[in-house]
C-alpha positions as YAML, in Angstrom:
chain: A
units: angstrom
residues:
- id: 1
  name: MET
  ca: [10.07, 14.03, 46.99]
- id: 2
  name: SER
  ca: [6.43, 15.64, 47.13]
- id: 3
  name: THR
  ca: [4.20, 13.73, 49.77]
- id: 4
  name: ILE
  ca: [0.92, 15.15, 48.40]
- id: 5
  name: SER
  ca: [-2.36, 12.83, 48.87]
- id: 6
  name: THR
  ca: [-4.44, 11.82, 46.29]
- id: 7
  name: ILE
  ca: [-7.14, 10.52, 48.40]
- id: 8
  name: ASP
  ca: [-10.48, 11.54, 47.66]
- id: 9
  name: ILE
  ca: [-9.85, 12.97, 44.66]
- id: 10
  name: ARG
  ca: [-12.06, 14.30, 41.81]
- id: 11
  name: ASP
  ca: [-9.80, 13.49, 38.42]
- id: 12
  name: VAL
  ca: [-10.09, 13.85, 35.11]
- id: 13
  name: THR
  ca: [-9.33, 11.82, 32.55]
- id: 14
  name: ALA
  ca: [-7.39, 14.03, 29.17]
- id: 15
  name: THR
  ca: [-4.77, 14.14, 26.32]
- id: 16
  name: LEU
  ca: [-1.84, 16.06, 27.44]
- id: 17
  name: ASN
  ca: [0.87, 16.74, 24.23]
- id: 18
  name: TYR
  ca: [4.59, 15.29, 25.04]
- id: 19
  name: LEU
  ca: [7.99, 15.88, 22.84]
- id: 20
  name: VAL
  ca: [8.90, 12.32, 21.04]
- id: 21
  name: PRO
  ca: [12.76, 12.12, 21.93]
- id: 22
  name: SER
  ca: [14.56, 12.18, 18.91]
- id: 23
  name: GLY
  ca: [18.26, 12.92, 20.00]
- id: 24
  name: GLU
  ca: [17.98, 16.02, 17.77]
- id: 25
  name: ARG
  ca: [17.34, 19.73, 19.37]
- id: 26
  name: PRO
  ca: [13.63, 20.86, 18.62]
- id: 27
  name: ALA
  ca: [13.27, 24.27, 17.73]
- id: 28
  name: ILE
  ca: [9.79, 26.16, 18.13]
- id: 29
  name: HIS
  ca: [9.29, 29.37, 16.07]
- id: 30
  name: THR
  ca: [6.99, 32.00, 17.57]
- id: 31
  name: VAL
  ca: [6.92, 34.42, 14.68]
- id: 32
  name: GLN
  ca: [6.67, 33.40, 11.01]
- id: 33
  name: PRO
  ca: [9.76, 30.75, 10.11]
- id: 34
  name: PRO
  ca: [12.14, 31.46, 6.97]
- id: 35
  name: GLU
  ca: [10.12, 30.18, 3.72]
- id: 36
  name: GLY
  ca: [10.15, 26.25, 3.74]
- id: 37
  name: ALA
  ca: [10.96, 25.98, 7.35]
- id: 38
  name: PRO
  ca: [8.30, 23.87, 9.85]
- id: 39
  name: TRP
  ca: [6.90, 26.33, 12.62]
- id: 40
  name: ARG
  ca: [8.42, 23.47, 14.97]
- id: 41
  name: THR
  ca: [10.46, 20.34, 14.82]
- id: 42
  name: GLY
  ca: [10.16, 17.14, 16.56]
- id: 43
  name: ALA
  ca: [7.03, 14.80, 16.91]
- id: 44
  name: SER
  ca: [4.21, 15.07, 18.85]
- id: 45
  name: LEU
  ca: [3.50, 12.47, 21.70]
- id: 46
  name: PRO
  ca: [-0.68, 12.59, 22.54]
- id: 47
  name: GLN
  ca: [-1.19, 11.04, 25.98]
- id: 48
  name: VAL
  ca: [-4.02, 10.11, 27.82]
- id: 49
  name: VAL
  ca: [-3.25, 11.29, 31.65]
- id: 50
  name: THR
  ca: [-5.12, 11.43, 34.61]
- id: 51
  name: ILE
  ca: [-5.09, 15.53, 35.86]
- id: 52
  name: ARG
  ca: [-6.45, 15.68, 39.84]
- id: 53
  name: ASP
  ca: [-8.33, 18.71, 40.92]
- id: 54
  name: ALA
  ca: [-5.89, 20.24, 43.09]
- id: 55
  name: ARG
  ca: [-8.22, 22.17, 45.04]
- id: 56
  name: PRO
  ca: [-8.90, 19.96, 47.82]
- id: 57
  name: LEU
  ca: [-4.97, 19.66, 48.23]
- id: 58
  name: LEU
  ca: [-4.02, 23.37, 48.40]
- id: 59
  name: SER
  ca: [-2.98, 23.18, 52.24]
- id: 60
  name: GLN
  ca: [-0.51, 20.53, 51.04]
- id: 61
  name: LEU
  ca: [1.20, 22.78, 47.72]
- id: 62
  name: SER
  ca: [4.28, 24.32, 47.88]
- id: 63
  name: LEU
  ca: [6.37, 26.75, 45.80]
- id: 64
  name: ASP
  ca: [9.38, 24.48, 47.05]
- id: 65
  name: ARG
  ca: [7.93, 20.96, 47.03]
- id: 66
  name: GLN
  ca: [5.70, 20.66, 44.03]
- id: 67
  name: GLY
  ca: [6.44, 23.79, 42.11]
- id: 68
  name: PHE
  ca: [3.19, 25.36, 42.07]
- id: 69
  name: THR
  ca: [-0.12, 26.90, 44.06]
- id: 70
  name: LEU
  ca: [-2.91, 28.77, 44.05]
- id: 71
  name: ILE
  ca: [-3.52, 32.39, 45.49]
- id: 72
  name: ARG
  ca: [-5.76, 35.10, 45.97]
- id: 73
  name: HIS
  ca: [-5.09, 38.08, 44.09]
- id: 74
  name: LYS
  ca: [-7.45, 40.26, 43.05]
- id: 75
  name: ALA
  ca: [-6.27, 42.64, 39.93]
- id: 76
  name: ASP
  ca: [-7.49, 46.11, 39.15]
- id: 77
  name: VAL
  ca: [-6.69, 46.33, 35.56]
- id: 78
  name: GLU
  ca: [-9.38, 48.27, 33.28]
- id: 79
  name: ASN
  ca: [-7.66, 46.68, 29.77]
- id: 80
  name: PHE
  ca: [-5.47, 43.43, 30.28]
- id: 81
  name: TYR
  ca: [-4.80, 44.00, 26.32]
- id: 82
  name: ASP
  ca: [-3.06, 47.56, 27.02]
- id: 83
  name: PRO
  ca: [0.81, 46.71, 27.84]
- id: 84
  name: ARG
  ca: [1.02, 50.28, 29.35]
- id: 85
  name: GLU
  ca: [-1.56, 49.96, 32.03]
- id: 86
  name: VAL
  ca: [-0.70, 46.55, 32.77]
- id: 87
  name: ARG
  ca: [3.13, 47.06, 33.25]
- id: 88
  name: ALA
  ca: [2.10, 50.26, 35.70]
- id: 89
  name: SER
  ca: [-0.92, 48.44, 37.12]
- id: 90
  name: TYR
  ca: [-0.60, 44.99, 37.52]
- id: 91
  name: TYR
  ca: [3.29, 44.39, 37.86]
- id: 92
  name: PRO
  ca: [3.60, 46.08, 40.94]
- id: 93
  name: LYS
  ca: [0.85, 44.48, 42.44]
- id: 94
  name: ALA
  ca: [1.48, 41.21, 41.57]
- id: 95
  name: ALA
  ca: [5.54, 41.33, 42.27]
- id: 96
  name: ALA
  ca: [4.11, 42.21, 46.09]
- id: 97
  name: ALA
  ca: [1.95, 38.51, 45.63]
- id: 98
  name: ILE
  ca: [5.13, 36.40, 44.51]
- id: 99
  name: ARG
  ca: [7.07, 38.36, 47.32]
- id: 100
  name: ARG
  ca: [4.68, 37.37, 49.95]
- id: 101
  name: ALA
  ca: [3.91, 33.94, 48.54]
- id: 102
  name: SER
  ca: [7.70, 32.97, 47.67]
- id: 103
  name: GLY
  ca: [9.48, 34.37, 50.57]
- id: 104
  name: ALA
  ca: [11.73, 36.66, 48.23]
- id: 105
  name: ALA
  ca: [13.19, 39.64, 49.46]
- id: 106
  name: GLN
  ca: [13.15, 41.53, 45.91]
- id: 107
  name: VAL
  ca: [11.09, 40.46, 42.82]
- id: 108
  name: PHE
  ca: [11.36, 41.86, 39.26]
- id: 109
  name: VAL
  ca: [8.34, 41.40, 37.01]
- id: 110
  name: PHE
  ca: [9.96, 41.48, 33.64]
- id: 111
  name: ASP
  ca: [7.35, 40.41, 30.88]
- id: 112
  name: HIS
  ca: [3.86, 39.12, 30.21]
- id: 113
  name: ASN
  ca: [1.84, 37.64, 27.55]
- id: 114
  name: VAL
  ca: [-2.22, 37.42, 27.26]
- id: 115
  name: ARG
  ca: [-3.86, 34.37, 26.04]
- id: 116
  name: ASN
  ca: [-7.22, 34.10, 24.18]
- id: 117
  name: ALA
  ca: [-7.90, 32.08, 20.94]
- id: 118
  name: SER
  ca: [-10.35, 34.08, 19.39]
- id: 119
  name: LYS
  ca: [-8.54, 36.98, 19.77]
- id: 120
  name: ALA
  ca: [-5.27, 35.55, 18.57]
- id: 121
  name: LEU
  ca: [-7.20, 33.70, 15.26]
- id: 122
  name: ARG
  ca: [-7.93, 37.52, 14.29]
- id: 123
  name: ASN
  ca: [-4.42, 38.55, 14.88]
- id: 124
  name: GLU
  ca: [-6.17, 40.93, 17.86]
- id: 125
  name: ASP
  ca: [-4.15, 42.57, 20.93]
- id: 126
  name: GLY
  ca: [-1.23, 40.45, 20.78]
- id: 127
  name: ALA
  ca: [-3.01, 37.91, 21.77]
- id: 128
  name: ARG
  ca: [-1.39, 34.11, 21.42]
- id: 129
  name: GLU
  ca: [-3.35, 30.93, 21.75]
- id: 130
  name: PRO
  ca: [-3.32, 28.65, 24.40]
- id: 131
  name: ALA
  ca: [-0.22, 26.33, 24.55]
- id: 132
  name: ARG
  ca: [-1.21, 23.18, 24.43]
- id: 133
  name: SER
  ca: [1.99, 21.35, 24.43]
- id: 134
  name: VAL
  ca: [3.75, 19.93, 28.04]
- id: 135
  name: HIS
  ca: [6.98, 22.40, 28.79]
- id: 136
  name: ASN
  ca: [8.57, 24.59, 30.84]
- id: 137
  name: ASP
  ca: [9.26, 28.07, 30.29]
- id: 138
  name: PHE
  ca: [13.06, 27.86, 30.91]
- id: 139
  name: THR
  ca: [15.83, 25.60, 31.50]
- id: 140
  name: ALA
  ca: [18.93, 25.20, 33.64]
- id: 141
  name: ALA
  ca: [20.71, 27.43, 31.43]
- id: 142
  name: SER
  ca: [18.46, 29.60, 30.45]
- id: 143
  name: GLY
  ca: [17.29, 30.34, 33.72]
- id: 144
  name: ARG
  ca: [20.28, 31.56, 35.06]
- id: 145
  name: ARG
  ca: [21.11, 33.63, 31.28]
- id: 146
  name: ARG
  ca: [17.88, 35.28, 31.64]
- id: 147
  name: ALA
  ca: [18.43, 36.15, 35.22]
- id: 148
  name: GLU
  ca: [21.70, 38.18, 34.09]
- id: 149
  name: ASP
  ca: [20.30, 39.68, 31.29]
- id: 150
  name: GLU
  ca: [17.49, 41.01, 33.36]
- id: 151
  name: LEU
  ca: [18.88, 42.55, 35.94]
- id: 152
  name: ALA
  ca: [21.55, 44.47, 33.70]
- id: 153
  name: ALA
  ca: [18.75, 45.75, 31.84]
- id: 154
  name: ALA
  ca: [17.88, 46.98, 34.99]
- id: 155
  name: GLY
  ca: [20.78, 49.12, 35.44]
- id: 156
  name: LEU
  ca: [21.85, 46.16, 38.48]
- id: 157
  name: ASP
  ca: [25.40, 44.55, 38.42]
- id: 158
  name: PRO
  ca: [24.11, 40.65, 38.49]
- id: 159
  name: ARG
  ca: [27.29, 39.14, 40.09]
- id: 160
  name: PRO
  ca: [26.35, 40.05, 43.79]
- id: 161
  name: LEU
  ca: [22.67, 39.45, 43.54]
- id: 162
  name: LEU
  ca: [23.17, 36.34, 41.74]
- id: 163
  name: ARG
  ca: [25.25, 34.89, 43.95]
- id: 164
  name: ARG
  ca: [22.17, 34.73, 46.52]
- id: 165
  name: ARG
  ca: [19.34, 31.57, 45.58]
- id: 166
  name: PHE
  ca: [17.15, 32.99, 42.71]
- id: 167
  name: ALA
  ca: [13.86, 31.50, 41.11]
- id: 168
  name: ILE
  ca: [12.34, 32.67, 38.02]
- id: 169
  name: ILE
  ca: [7.87, 32.62, 39.06]
- id: 170
  name: ASN
  ca: [4.84, 33.10, 36.81]
- id: 171
  name: LEU
  ca: [1.98, 34.31, 37.63]
- id: 172
  name: TRP
  ca: [-0.91, 32.90, 35.82]
- id: 173
  name: GLN
  ca: [-4.70, 34.55, 35.80]
- id: 174
  name: PRO
  ca: [-7.84, 34.67, 34.54]
- id: 175
  name: ILE
  ca: [-8.69, 38.01, 32.90]
- id: 176
  name: ARG
  ca: [-12.56, 36.43, 33.33]
- id: 177
  name: GLY
  ca: [-13.57, 33.39, 34.60]
- id: 178
  name: PRO
  ca: [-14.56, 30.79, 35.46]
- id: 179
  name: VAL
  ca: [-11.53, 29.30, 33.21]
- id: 180
  name: ARG
  ca: [-13.45, 25.85, 31.87]
- id: 181
  name: ASP
  ca: [-12.18, 26.01, 28.33]
- id: 182
  name: ALA
  ca: [-8.71, 25.32, 28.13]
- id: 183
  name: PRO
  ca: [-7.49, 25.42, 31.67]
- id: 184
  name: LEU
  ca: [-4.03, 24.72, 32.70]
- id: 185
  name: ALA
  ca: [-2.60, 21.85, 33.94]
- id: 186
  name: LEU
  ca: [0.42, 21.41, 36.65]
- id: 187
  name: CYS
  ca: [2.97, 18.70, 36.51]
- id: 188
  name: ASP
  ca: [4.14, 17.82, 40.26]
- id: 189
  name: ALA
  ca: [8.42, 18.96, 39.89]
- id: 190
  name: GLY
  ca: [9.02, 15.73, 42.18]
- id: 191
  name: SER
  ca: [7.60, 13.65, 39.70]
- id: 192
  name: VAL
  ca: [9.67, 14.77, 36.64]
- id: 193
  name: ALA
  ca: [12.74, 13.10, 36.30]
- id: 194
  name: PRO
  ca: [16.20, 14.96, 34.57]
- id: 195
  name: GLU
  ca: [15.86, 12.59, 31.49]
- id: 196
  name: ASP
  ca: [12.66, 13.92, 30.48]
- id: 197
  name: LEU
  ca: [13.64, 17.30, 29.87]
- id: 198
  name: ILE
  ca: [14.27, 18.10, 27.09]
- id: 199
  name: ALA
  ca: [15.90, 21.38, 25.63]
- id: 200
  name: SER
  ca: [14.41, 22.79, 22.67]
- id: 201
  name: ASP
  ca: [14.87, 26.48, 21.05]
- id: 202
  name: LEU
  ca: [12.45, 29.32, 21.23]
- id: 203
  name: ILE
  ca: [12.69, 31.14, 18.10]
- id: 204
  name: ARG
  ca: [11.85, 34.94, 18.83]
- id: 205
  name: ARG
  ca: [11.74, 37.92, 16.51]
- id: 206
  name: ASP
  ca: [14.54, 39.45, 18.53]
- id: 207
  name: ARG
  ca: [16.42, 36.21, 19.97]
- id: 208
  name: VAL
  ca: [16.95, 32.44, 20.43]
- id: 209
  name: GLY
  ca: [15.46, 31.10, 23.77]
- id: 210
  name: GLU
  ca: [15.74, 27.54, 25.54]
- id: 211
  name: ILE
  ca: [12.71, 26.04, 27.02]
- id: 212
  name: TYR
  ca: [11.89, 22.16, 28.54]
- id: 213
  name: GLN
  ca: [9.43, 20.09, 26.31]
- id: 214
  name: LEU
  ca: [8.71, 16.85, 28.16]
- id: 215
  name: ALA
  ca: [9.11, 12.94, 26.97]
- id: 216
  name: TYR
  ca: [6.30, 11.46, 28.24]
- id: 217
  name: ASN
  ca: [6.83, 9.28, 31.67]
- id: 218
  name: PRO
  ca: [4.34, 7.66, 33.47]
- id: 219
  name: ALA
  ca: [5.55, 8.57, 36.55]
- id: 220
  name: HIS
  ca: [4.56, 12.26, 35.78]
- id: 221
  name: ARG
  ca: [1.95, 13.49, 38.64]
- id: 222
  name: TRP
  ca: [-1.01, 15.80, 37.09]
- id: 223
  name: PHE
  ca: [-2.87, 18.18, 38.83]
- id: 224
  name: TYR
  ca: [-5.29, 21.74, 37.58]
- id: 225
  name: PHE
  ca: [-7.50, 24.27, 39.52]
- id: 226
  name: PRO
  ca: [-11.17, 23.67, 37.88]
- id: 227
  name: ASP
  ca: [-13.00, 27.11, 37.24]
- id: 228
  name: MET
  ca: [-10.40, 29.24, 38.39]
- id: 229
  name: ARG
  ca: [-11.89, 32.91, 39.11]
- id: 230
  name: ALA
  ca: [-10.70, 36.13, 38.13]
- id: 231
  name: ASP
  ca: [-9.94, 36.85, 41.52]
- id: 232
  name: GLU
  ca: [-7.39, 33.66, 41.65]
- id: 233
  name: ALA
  ca: [-3.89, 33.11, 40.38]
- id: 234
  name: LEU
  ca: [-1.55, 30.51, 40.20]
- id: 235
  name: LEU
  ca: [2.44, 30.19, 41.09]
- id: 236
  name: ILE
  ca: [4.82, 28.41, 38.91]
- id: 237
  name: LYS
  ca: [8.05, 27.75, 39.43]
- id: 238
  name: CYS
  ca: [9.98, 27.79, 36.18]
- id: 239
  name: PHE
  ca: [13.18, 27.89, 37.34]
- id: 240
  name: ASP
  ca: [15.12, 27.56, 40.71]
- id: 241
  name: SER
  ca: [18.80, 28.14, 41.58]
- id: 242
  name: ASP
  ca: [18.68, 25.76, 44.22]
- id: 243
  name: GLY
  ca: [19.05, 21.96, 43.70]
- id: 244
  name: ASP
  ca: [17.50, 20.93, 46.56]
- id: 245
  name: VAL
  ca: [13.86, 22.01, 46.08]
- id: 246
  name: ALA
  ca: [11.58, 22.10, 43.27]
- id: 247
  name: ARG
  ca: [12.98, 23.75, 40.39]
- id: 248
  name: PHE
  ca: [10.78, 23.11, 37.37]
- id: 249
  name: ALA
  ca: [7.25, 22.67, 37.45]
- id: 250
  name: PRO
  ca: [5.80, 21.77, 33.83]
- id: 251
  name: HIS
  ca: [2.46, 23.11, 32.52]
- id: 252
  name: SER
  ca: [0.27, 22.93, 29.61]
- id: 253
  name: ALA
  ca: [-3.29, 23.85, 28.53]
- id: 254
  name: PHE
  ca: [-5.56, 21.16, 27.92]
- id: 255
  name: ASP
  ca: [-9.14, 19.92, 26.99]
- id: 256
  name: ASP
  ca: [-11.20, 18.98, 29.80]
- id: 257
  name: PRO
  ca: [-13.85, 16.36, 28.75]
- id: 258
  name: SER
  ca: [-16.19, 17.16, 31.76]
- id: 259
  name: VAL
  ca: [-16.76, 20.82, 30.16]
- id: 260
  name: SER
  ca: [-19.80, 21.51, 27.53]
- id: 261
  name: PRO
  ca: [-19.01, 21.94, 24.27]
- id: 262
  name: GLY
  ca: [-18.89, 25.77, 23.30]
- id: 263
  name: ALA
  ca: [-17.66, 27.10, 26.75]
- id: 264
  name: PRO
  ca: [-16.28, 30.80, 26.26]
- id: 265
  name: PRO
  ca: [-12.73, 31.16, 25.75]
- id: 266
  name: ARG
  ca: [-10.30, 31.35, 27.78]
- id: 267
  name: GLU
  ca: [-8.39, 34.39, 28.23]
- id: 268
  name: SER
  ca: [-5.70, 34.63, 30.86]
- id: 269
  name: ILE
  ca: [-2.65, 36.53, 31.33]
- id: 270
  name: GLU
  ca: [0.84, 34.94, 32.45]
- id: 271
  name: LEU
  ca: [3.89, 37.29, 33.57]
- id: 272
  name: ARG
  ca: [7.10, 35.82, 34.54]
- id: 273
  name: SER
  ca: [9.59, 37.43, 37.74]
- id: 274
  name: LEU
  ca: [12.90, 36.61, 38.88]
- id: 275
  name: ALA
  ca: [12.76, 36.31, 42.71]
- id: 276
  name: ILE
  ca: [15.89, 37.05, 44.54]
- id: 277
  name: PHE
  ca: [16.18, 35.62, 48.24]
- id: 278
  name: ALA
  ca: [17.87, 36.83, 51.02]
- id: 279
  name: PRO
  ca: [21.81, 35.82, 51.52]
- id: 280
  name: ARG
  ca: [21.65, 32.42, 53.88]
- id: 281
  name: THR
  ca: [23.06, 33.18, 57.20]
- id: 282
  name: ALA
  ca: [25.39, 30.61, 58.73]
...
């Protein structure tokens, strides 16, 4: 259970898009769906929530309690829209930062995406728009499956490694700052009930993944870091094999009503990593 204090914290009131539970399995297409099929199924429920400034609380935040935290992280990348440069230059430093912050013994970075609404509209540089629905990138099932797949693809035997504790941790960073358009809201994992998590198909060009979308629960506690700079990064827990710590930290872009219209489009990069912890000692 999270013990985060919310005394004397600035907050904003904003709208987040939840999923209406229907009993049917939702699906989201990331590529052009078959003719006549919708891009996504399931009704959206816009819900007004309070999102609190987490900066004064940074000393209280933990990947294993709330499921997210903020770190200083300088990215020496010339062109974030060049996948080869990002993999060669950004991945190793990001893996080292995740290892230091999480205490993991090994960290494998396995993919990334960049978000820029202007480029996405022009279908340029592989950029996507900010994701404006409440979600978590993996489920209990798909987190383990992706870990197995990535280790096997790296030529490693997943079986001995995944007998240890392992986690999928995202690193989210502005390409340019300060971020005022579409900042990221983060839900305290301790405020999420199991029944809030709705497994949904994520249909890609080459595979079908599985994510959690969320049903609204007034108990959810939302936070953000206003005006994030390019030398700051968020770490977000998207799966943990240990059921006694924060396992899933849902998140979503949102429109900050305190920001004047016309703010530059948010540019950000998010990478996903597999963190494997040292074997437990008796």
